[in-house]
C-alpha positions in Angstrom: 13.3 -9.5 -56.7 12.9 -10.4 -53.0 9.8 -12.4 -52.2 7.4 -10.7 -49.8 7.1 -12.3 -46.4 3.7 -13.9 -45.8 1.2 -12.3 -43.5 1.7 -13.2 -39.8 -0.9 -13.5 -37.0 -0.5 -12.9 -33.3 -3.1 -13.9 -30.7 -3.2 -12.4 -27.2 -5.5 -14.8 -25.4 -6.0 -12.8 -22.1 -7.8 -13.6 -18.9 -10.2 -10.7 -19.5 -9.9 -9.9 -23.2 -8.5 -11.5 -26.3 -7.0 -9.4 -29.1 -5.9 -10.6 -32.6 -3.4 -8.8 -34.8 -2.2 -9.4 -38.4 0.7 -7.9 -40.3 0.4 -6.8 -43.9 2.9 -7.1 -46.8 4.6 -4.0 -45.6 5.2 -5.4 -42.1 2.7 -3.1 -40.4 0.6 -4.6 -37.7 -3.2 -4.0 -37.4 -5.9 -5.4 -35.2 -8.8 -7.5 -36.2 -12.1 -5.7 -35.6 -15.4 -7.3 -34.5 -18.8 -5.9 -35.3 -20.4 -6.4 -31.9 -24.0 -5.2 -31.1 -22.7 -2.2 -29.1 -20.4 -1.2 -32.0 -17.0 -2.2 -33.5 -14.4 -3.4 -31.0 -10.9 -4.9 -31.2 -11.1 -6.4 -27.7 -13.0 -9.7 -27.6 -14.1 -10.6 -24.1 -12.6 -13.9 -23.0 -16.0 -15.4 -22.1 -18.2 -18.2 -23.1 -22.0 -18.8 -22.9 -23.9 -22.1 -23.2 -27.6 -22.3 -23.8 -29.8 -25.2 -24.7 -32.7 -24.4 -27.0 -35.7 -26.8 -27.1 -36.0 -28.7 -30.4 -38.6 -27.8 -32.9 -40.9 -30.3 -34.7 -39.6 -33.2 -32.8 -35.9 -32.3 -33.3 -33.5 -32.8 -30.4 -32.5 -29.8 -28.2 -29.8 -27.6 -29.7 -26.8 -26.4 -27.7 -25.9 -22.9 -28.7 -22.3 -21.7 -27.8 -21.3 -18.1 -27.9 -18.2 -16.1 -27.1 -17.0 -12.6 -26.5 -19.6 -9.8 -26.5 -22.2 -12.2 -27.9 -21.7 -14.5 -24.8 -22.4 -11.5 -22.6 -25.5 -10.5 -24.6 -26.8 -14.1 -24.3 -26.3 -14.1 -20.6 -27.9 -10.7 -20.1 -30.9 -11.7 -22.2 -31.5 -15.0 -20.3 -29.4 -15.3 -17.2 -31.4 -18.1 -15.7 -30.9 -20.4 -18.7 -27.4 -19.5 -19.6 -24.2 -21.0 -18.3 -21.7 -18.1 -18.4 -17.9 -18.7 -18.0 -15.2 -16.0 -18.1 -11.5 -15.8 -17.0 -11.1 -19.5 -17.7 -7.5 -18.8 -18.7 -6.6 -18.8 -15.0 -6.9 -22.6 -14.8 -5.0 -23.4 -18.0 -2.1 -24.6 -15.9 -4.1 -26.2 -13.1 -3.8 -30.0 -13.0 -6.7 -29.9 -10.4 -9.0 -28.7 -13.2 -9.9 -31.6 -15.3 -13.3 -30.8 -16.6 -16.6 -29.0 -16.1 -19.9 -30.4 -17.2 -22.4 -28.3 -19.1 -25.8 -29.9 -20.0 -24.3 -33.3 -19.2 -21.4 -32.8 -21.6 -17.8 -32.9 -20.5 -15.6 -29.9 -21.3 -11.9 -30.0 -20.6 -9.9 -26.8 -20.7 -8.9 -27.4 -24.3 -12.6 -27.9 -25.2 -13.5 -24.5 -23.7 -10.6 -22.8 -25.4 -11.3 -24.4 -28.8 -15.0 -23.5 -28.5 -14.0 -19.9 -27.7 -11.5 -19.6 -30.6 -14.0 -21.1 -33.1 -16.6 -18.4 -32.2 -13.9 -15.7 -32.3 -12.9 -16.7 -35.8 -16.6 -16.8 -36.8 -17.2 -13.3 -35.6 -14.0 -12.0 -37.2 -15.5 -12.7 -40.6 -13.3 -12.3 -43.6 -10.4 -10.9 -41.5 -9.3 -14.4 -40.6 -10.6 -16.3 -43.6 -7.1 -16.4 -45.2 -5.1 -16.5 -42.0 -1.8 -18.3 -42.3 -1.3 -21.8 -40.8 1.3 -20.3 -38.5 0.5 -18.3 -35.4 2.3 -16.7 -32.6 0.4 -17.1 -29.3 1.0 -15.0 -26.2 1.7 -16.8 -23.0 2.4 -15.4 -19.5 5.9 -15.7 -18.0 4.3 -17.4 -15.0 0.8 -18.9 -15.4 -1.8 -18.2 -12.8 -2.5 -20.6 -9.9 -0.9 -21.9 -6.8 1.2 -24.6 -8.5 1.0 -23.9 -12.2 2.1 -26.6 -14.6 3.5 -24.8 -17.6 3.9 -27.9 -19.8 0.2 -28.8 -19.1 -1.0 -25.4 -20.0 1.0 -25.3 -23.3 -0.2 -28.8 -24.3 -3.8 -27.6 -23.7 -3.2 -24.5 -25.8 -1.7 -26.7 -28.5 -4.7 -29.0 -28.7 -7.1 -26.1 -28.9 -5.2 -24.2 -31.6 -4.7 -27.3 -33.7 -8.4 -27.8 -33.8 -8.6 -24.5 -35.7 -6.3 -25.8 -38.3 -3.0 -24.1 -37.2 -0.1 -26.4 -38.0 2.8 -24.1 -36.9 2.1 -22.9 -33.4 4.7 -20.9 -31.5 4.5 -19.2 -28.1 6.0 -15.9 -27.1 6.0 -14.3 -23.6 3.4 -11.6 -23.4 5.7 -8.8 -22.2 8.1 -9.6 -25.1 5.2 -9.0 -27.5 4.5 -5.7 -25.8 8.2 -4.8 -26.1 8.1 -5.3 -29.9 5.1 -3.0 -30.1 6.8 -0.3 -27.9 10.1 -0.6 -29.9 8.5 1.0 -32.9 8.7 4.5 -31.3 12.3 4.3 -30.1 14.5 6.8 -31.8 17.7 5.7 -30.0 19.2 2.6 -28.6 17.6 1.7 -25.3 17.3 -0.9 -22.6 13.6 -1.3 -21.9 11.7 -2.9 -19.0 8.3 -4.0 -20.1 5.7 -4.6 -17.4 2.5 -6.3 -18.7 -0.4 -6.5 -16.2 -3.1 -8.8 -17.3 -6.1 -10.2 -15.5 -4.3 -13.3 -14.0 -0.6 -12.6 -14.3 1.9 -9.8 -14.1 4.9 -10.3 -16.4 8.2 -8.5 -16.9 10.8 -8.5 -19.5 14.0 -6.6 -20.0 15.2 -6.2 -23.6 18.0 -4.2 -25.2 17.0 -2.5 -28.5 19.8 -1.3 -30.8 19.6 0.4 -34.2 21.8 -1.3 -36.8 22.3 -0.9 -40.6 20.0 -4.0 -41.0 17.3 -2.5 -38.8 16.4 -2.7 -35.1 18.2 -5.4 -33.2 16.6 -6.8 -30.1 18.4 -8.8 -27.4 16.5 -10.4 -24.5 18.2 -9.9 -21.1 15.8 -11.2 -18.4 12.2 -12.0 -17.6 10.1 -12.8 -14.6 6.5 -13.1 -13.7 4.0 -13.7 -10.9 0.5 -15.2 -11.0 -1.3 -12.2 -9.6 -2.8 -9.1 -11.3 -6.2 -7.5 -11.9 -8.3 -10.5 -10.9 -6.4 -10.7 -7.5 -7.3 -7.0 -7.0 -10.9 -7.9 -7.8 -10.7 -10.7 -5.2 -9.7 -8.2 -2.5 -12.5 -5.9 -3.3 -15.1 -8.7 -3.2 -13.5 -10.2 0.0 -13.8 -6.8 1.8 -17.0 -5.4 0.5 -19.2 -8.2 -0.9 -18.5 -11.5 0.7 -19.3 -10.3 4.3 -22.8 -9.2 3.0 -23.2 -12.7 1.6 -22.5 -14.5 4.8 -18.7 -14.7 5.1 -17.6 -14.6 8.7 -21.1 -15.7 9.9 -22.3 -18.6 11.9 -24.8 -21.4 11.5 -26.4 -23.8 14.0 -25.7 -27.6 13.9 -26.6 -30.1 16.5 -26.9 -27.5 19.2 -23.6 -25.8 18.3 -22.8 -22.6 16.4 -20.2 -23.2 13.7 -18.5 -20.8 11.2 -19.8 -20.8 7.7 -17.2 -22.6 5.4 -14.8 -20.1 3.9 -14.3 -22.1 0.8 -17.6 -20.9 -0.7 -16.2 -17.4 -0.7 -12.7 -18.1 -2.0 -14.3 -19.8 -5.0 -17.0 -17.2 -5.3 -14.5 -14.3 -5.5 -12.7 -15.7 -8.5 -14.4 -15.1 -11.8 -13.4 -18.4 -13.3 -14.9 -20.3 -10.4 -18.2 -18.4 -10.1 -20.2 -20.4 -12.7 -18.5 -23.6 -11.5 -19.7 -23.0 -7.9 -23.2 -22.7 -9.0 -23.0 -26.2 -10.7 -21.1 -27.8 -7.8 -22.2 -30.1 -5.0 -21.5 -27.2 -2.6 -24.6 -25.4 -3.9 -26.8 -27.9 -2.1 -25.0 -27.2 1.2 -25.3 -23.4 0.6 -29.1 -23.8 0.2 -29.3 -25.7 3.4 -27.4 -22.9 5.2 -30.2 -20.5 4.5 -32.3 -22.6 7.1 -29.6 -22.7 9.8 -27.6 -19.5 9.5 -27.8 -16.9 12.2 -28.1 -14.3 9.5 -30.1 -16.2 6.8 -30.8 -13.1 4.8 -27.1 -12.9 3.8 -27.1 -16.5 2.7 -30.2 -15.8 0.6 -28.3 -13.0 -1.1 -25.5 -15.5 -1.9 -28.0 -17.9 -3.3 -29.6 -15.2 -5.5 -26.2 -14.0 -6.8 -25.4 -17.6 -7.9 -28.8 -18.7 -9.1 -29.5 -15.6 -11.0 -26.1 -15.2 -12.5 -25.4 -11.8 -11.1 -21.7 -12.3 -11.7 -21.5 -10.0 -14.7 -23.1 -7.2 -12.7 -20.7 -7.8 -9.9 -17.8 -7.7 -12.4 -18.9 -4.3 -13.7 -19.3 -2.9 -10.2 -15.8 -4.0 -9.2 -14.3 -2.6 -12.4 -16.1 0.7 -11.9 -14.7 1.0 -8.4 -11.1 0.3 -9.6 -11.5 2.9 -12.3 -12.9 5.5 -9.9 -10.1 4.9 -7.4 -7.5 5.3 -10.1 -8.8 8.9 -10.6 -10.0 9.9 -7.1 -9.0 9.4 -3.5 -12.5 8.3 -2.5 -15.2 6.5 -4.4 -18.5 4.6 -3.8 -18.8 0.9 -4.4 -22.3 0.1 -5.8 -23.5 -3.4 -6.6 -27.2 -3.7 -7.3 -28.7 -6.7 -9.1 -32.2 -8.2 -8.4 -32.8 -8.0 -4.7 -29.1 -7.6 -3.8 -28.0 -4.0 -3.0 -24.5 -3.3 -1.6 -23.3 0.3 -1.4 -20.2 1.4 0.6 -17.7 4.3 0.5 -14.1 3.2 -0.2 -10.9 5.3 0.2 -8.0 4.7 -2.1 -5.8 4.2 0.9 -8.1 1.3 2.1 -7.9 -0.3 -1.4 -4.1 -0.1 -1.4 -4.0 -1.7 2.0 -6.2 -4.6 0.8 -3.9 -5.2 -2.2 -0.6 -4.8 -0.3 0.2 -8.6 -0.6 -0.2 -8.4 -4.4 1.9 -5.2 -4.6 4.6 -7.0 -2.7 4.5 -10.0 -5.0 4.7 -7.7 -8.1 7.6 -5.8 -6.6 9.4 -9.1 -5.9 9.0 -10.2 -9.5 10.5 -6.9 -10.7 13.4 -7.4 -8.3 13.8 -10.9 -9.8 14.0 -9.6 -13.4 16.5 -6.9 -12.4 18.7 -9.4 -10.6 18.6 -11.8 -13.5 19.6 -9.0 -15.9 22.5 -7.9 -13.7 21.6 -4.3 -14.3 21.2 -1.4 -11.8 18.0 0.6 -12.0 19.8 3.5 -13.7 20.7 1.2 -16.6 17.0 1.0 -17.5 16.4 3.7 -20.1 12.6 3.3 -20.5 9.9 1.5 -18.6 6.8 0.5 -20.6 3.7 -0.2 -18.6 0.8 -1.9 -20.3 -2.5 -3.6 -19.3 -5.5 -2.3 -17.4 -4.0 -2.7 -14.0 -1.1 -0.4 -14.9 -3.6 2.5 -14.3 -3.8 1.7 -10.6 -1.8 4.5 -8.9 -0.1 2.1 -6.4 1.1 0.0 -9.2 2.5 2.9 -11.1 4.2 4.2 -7.9 6.2 1.0 -7.7 8.0 1.9 -10.9 8.0 5.7 -10.5 9.8 5.3 -7.1 12.4 3.0 -8.5 13.0 4.3 -12.0 11.7 7.9 -11.9 8.5 9.2 -13.5 10.4 10.6 -16.5 11.3 7.1 -17.7 7.7 5.7 -17.5 5.8 5.2 -20.7 2.2 3.8 -21.2 0.0 3.1 -24.1 -1.6 0.4 -26.2 -3.1 -1.2 -23.1 -5.2 -3.6 -25.2 -3.3 -3.8 -28.5 0.4 -3.9 -27.6 0.8 -7.6 -27.0 -1.2 -8.9 -30.0 0.5 -6.4 -32.4 3.9 -7.2 -31.0 3.3 -11.0 -31.4 2.4 -10.5 -35.0 5.6 -8.5 -35.5 7.6 -11.3 -33.8 6.2 -13.6 -36.5 8.2 -11.7 -39.1 11.5 -12.1 -37.2 14.2 -14.1 -39.0 15.2 -16.1 -35.9 11.9 -17.1 -34.4 13.7 -19.4 -31.9 15.2 -16.3 -30.2 11.7 -14.9 -29.3 9.3 -17.8 -29.3 9.1 -21.5 -28.7 7.1 -24.5 -29.6 5.2 -26.6 -27.1 7.2 -29.7 -26.0 
């Protein structure tokens, strides 16, 4: 009698959401469900909150850490006393990011990730109680950032996952995980281009799937990636619609001269992973001083309010709502209202596509690279599988429809495909073909 393979676990730690999948004894993949306040969910927001509660009866203050939907709830309930961090995956490969301090405690990237994973496991309840010591973790083909250090990122991942007790940690490229998920529906042999659009990266893999007497055989042909995706689109929206209303492009007076307000405040502000860090940085003192010397002080006051009152989550929702609306309609209204800040502007889809033109060019270049590495012509690609939230953006879909034809485009499993595929990879006989260990 053949022994049953043990259950496998796949974790898609994403810039925006994290998804966990397991396989059962029959080799079927299923997602871990979390009982959040707003209802059951399989997507666990990649966010952290830190609150310090005063001690009771002479006890020292207590630091309360939350993650996912519970982190958002803590922030919404008490934004002034909550340090809220999201999209922190984007600086996993950044040597420039060494630590952030929260309530005078040092948190390196691996500390943030470990804290996040511990709370995720807690909220998963019994689903992860008997999880195996081996795990397949998704990783982007190219990490986000201007000069990403892949070795540094994987070493940080390794430290964090080891703290959860995992002893066999392997890493698989995220689009490869999506490919394994997609391959379940293939009825014939096919060469598949998988395009995975996350929050921080856009990754592409070309894989050949063939049916054999021993089952489905998979052969990797090429991969590529670029460190831009949904968050970069968000940046363009903020840069065009929000930052000018918060003082970007304005002037301030200094020693009888009129000088431009520093642009760095807005480049940091527009990235979700940097928003909370800006509030706690030395730049905040200078921003407050600008309110006294700016030619348009009301705009700097808005910037201060957004940072002081943690309006980042409301801004995130406003930007997401606009992207969704423009995916369906040619015209939409951007509305950001939080506290005393109110920004409302009409936006045409054509304008949005013009703003994100540099990112579209970078994405197209990464597809070109994958195709060149595979040595295949476009007509040799049988199916194109698009996954991830940004795949809904019409201009992104058009890149693939124009090149491969609409009839070859497939979508689905936008939030589950990678995690489920990673868990399925864990059942492969030759794991070295599809995954790797950190050096």
